[in-house]
Structure formats: C-alpha cells, structure tokens
N, C-alpha and C positions, 0 to 999 in steps of 0.2 A: 267270574270265569266259570264255565260249565264244569261240574265235577266229572271226573273220568270214571267210567264204570268198568269193573274188572270182569273178564270172561272166566268161565270155568277152566281149571288147569287142563291142558291137553293130555291125552293119553296116547302114547306112541308105542306101538307094539315092538317088542325086542326080538331080534333074530336069534338070541340065545336065551333059553328058558332059565338059565342060572343067573341072569342079570336083570335088575329092574332099573327103572329110570327115575330120576328126580322129577317131581311134577313140574310141568312147564307152566309158567305163569306169564301173562301178557305184561310187557314192560311199558309199551306205548300204544295207546289205542284211542279211537273214538268209536261211535256206534257202528262204524263200518269196517275199520281196519285196525290191526294191532301189530306190534312187534313183540315176539316172545322168544324165550331162550330155554332150551331143554338140554339135559345132560344125563349120561349114564351115571347111575349111583355107584360110587366106589365101594367095593366090598371090604368089610373088616377094616374100616378106616382107622380105627384106633389101634389095631393090631398089626397093620402093615398091608401093603397092596399085593394081591395075588394076581397072577397072569401077567400079560405084557400089555403095554400101551404104546401105540404108534407115536413116535417122538416127532415133535415139530422142530424143524431146522430153522433157527433164528435167521432173520434177514438183516439187511443193513440198518434198518431203523429200529429194530427191536430193542437194542441196548439203550437207545434214546428214550423210547417209550417207558422202559423199565426204570430208568434213572429219573425221568420226570415224575412218574407215579410214586416212586419211593420217596423222592424229595418232598413232594406234597404231603405224604403221609408222615414223614419225619417232622415236618413243620408243625403239624397238628399234634403229634404225640409228644414232641419235645425230647425225643431220644432216637438214637440210631444204633444199629448193630455193627459190630466189628467185621461181620462176615460180608463178603462181596456178593454182588449179583442177586439171583433169585432167593438164595438161602437167607441172605440178609433181609430181603423184603418180607419173607415169611416171619422172621423174628420180630420185625417192626409191627406186622399185622397182629402177632401174638400180644405185643405190648399194648397196641391199640385196643384189643379185646379186653385185656385185663385191667386197663386203666379206666374204662367206663364204669360208672356206678351201676348202671343198668344196661340191658341190651338196647333199650331205646336211645340212651346216651351214645352208645357205640355206633348205632345206625345213623344218628344225626351227624356225628363227626365224619363218618364215611361219606355221607351225602355232600358235606362241605368239600371234602377232598375231591370227589368226582366233579363237582361244579367248578372247582378251581382249575381243572385241567383245560377248560375251554375259555378263550377270551370272551368277556361279556358281550361285546358287540357282535361276535360271530353267532352266539346263541340268539340274540335279538333279531338279527337278520334272517336266521334260519326260520324262526317262528313266524316272521313277517312274510317271507317270500316263498318258503318251501312247504311249511306245514299245511297251508290251506289247499294246496294243489291236490286235485282228485279226492277231496274229502279226507285227506290224511294218508292216502295210499302211497303217494310218492315219498313222503317222509318216512313211512314205515319200511318201504323197500330200501331206501337209502341207508337208514340206520342199521338194518340187518346186514347189508353188504359191507358197510364201513366197519361194523363190529367184527365180522368174520375176517376181514383183511387186517385189522389193526390190533386185535386182542388175543391172537393165538399165542403170543409170547407169555400171556398170563394164564390162559385156560387150556392151552394145548390145541390140537387140531380141531377145527370147527368148520361147518359148512352151512350155507343158507338152505332152509327147508320150508315146507309149505305149512301154513297155519289155517285151520278151519275157522270160518267166520259164522256169525249167527244166522245169516241168510242162506246158509247151505253151500256157499261158494268157498273158495280158498284163495290164499294170497301167499306168495313166497316172501314172507316178511319175518320168518323165524330163523333162529340160529341153533343148530344142533352141535353140542360139544361132545366129541367122541368119548373122552374120559377127562374130567376136569382136573387139570394139573394143580390148580390152586387148592382144591379140596384135598387131593391126595398128598400134596407136600405139607400142608398145614396139619393134616390128620385130625381135623376138628370141624365137624359140621357147623358148630356155632360160629366159628371164624368165617366160614364160607357164606353162611346165611346173613350174618349181621354186618360184615364188612364188604360184602360184594353183592349177593343176590337181591336182598331186600332194599338196600340203598339204591341200587340201580333201578329198581321198580319205582322208587319215589323220584329219583333225580331225572330220569329220562322224560317222563310226562310233563313235569313242571318246567323243564328247561327247553324242551325241543318241540312240544306240541302246542298249537294255538287253541284257544277256547272254542 
C-alpha cells in the first residue's frame, strides 16, 4: 500500500484576534485531495470556558450515536460511569486516558474503538468502490459531509469548509468545528488529542482510503 503523505497544517484566519485555532491536520488524503478538521482553540481549558458557545440542538439519532460510541469505549476500557449521557462519556474518556501506560497505548485503543463503529464489509466496499473515484476527491468530499452531519453531538456545531491543495486549488473537504465540545467538556487537551484527533487521523486513512 502506498504510504499517505501529510500536508502542512492549515492556517485559518480568525475573525476575532483574541482567539486562536487548533492547527488543522489532514485526516484523509492522497497526493491530490484530503479531508481535514480544524477547530477554535478553547481558552483557559483547565480553568474553565469563557464566553459563549453556540449550542448544537440534538437530533433524533444523536442519542443513538452517543450510546453506540460510549458502549464501544466502555467495552475497551472495561468500566462505565454512573453518570448518564455526555457527562458519562467524558468520564469514560478520562478513564481511557488514565488506563493507558503511554499516550501511544491510548491512541491505539481509540483507533480500535473508531474502527469498531463501522461494519467491516462497509469499509471494504467503500475502499473498493468510492475511494478510487476522482483520485480520492469523492471520498474526501463524502467524509467531510458525513462528519459534519453525524458528529455534531460530539464536537458541537461544525460545517464543511475549503481545504487548500498542493497544486494551488481548493476542495470543500474540510470540517470546521466552531468550538469543540469534547475538548471543552473534558477540560484536557491530552484527552482531545489522544482519544479523538490523532486516532482519527490514523483510522480514517487506513479504513477509508485505497492505496
């Protein structure tokens, strides 16, 4: 399989000089197209959140997505929180982070959790029939839109945005997270990076993109 080459992190200008952005790193790409995710950096994460965040209103499937994700995480961790809903998920994520001997162990576990969310045959069919289309463009566009539609319960309000490509063109295969709920609720950059951001960067290319 041809190794995947990472692009430089995107730099997205902020409309507010008091806020900075988490660097955007491509999650799925080939030499022409990529899927990337960027987010506003939460200020004073360990001390509490300042300002206001536009709240995402859960839809009919969001409880199902949360329950599925949490159950997969609980299965890996071997422990569940007594708290219901999102608060309980964050406590399980904390346990996942603390139970790993190293950050690498935590990321490997998170990758297994992400992959277990998809039926294996679905991933194989996607790589076989969708990933080759348009040199990977169709796959990158689809992943961005599916992520924006199905992951707002986890990250908060997010939208599809444009990603700059090495040839000077752009492609609407990025996802912009207004303010990451997962980061703000966990109040820990390590949990965000090691149980979500980096595992996603590993999982998406290997599961969804063809060589």
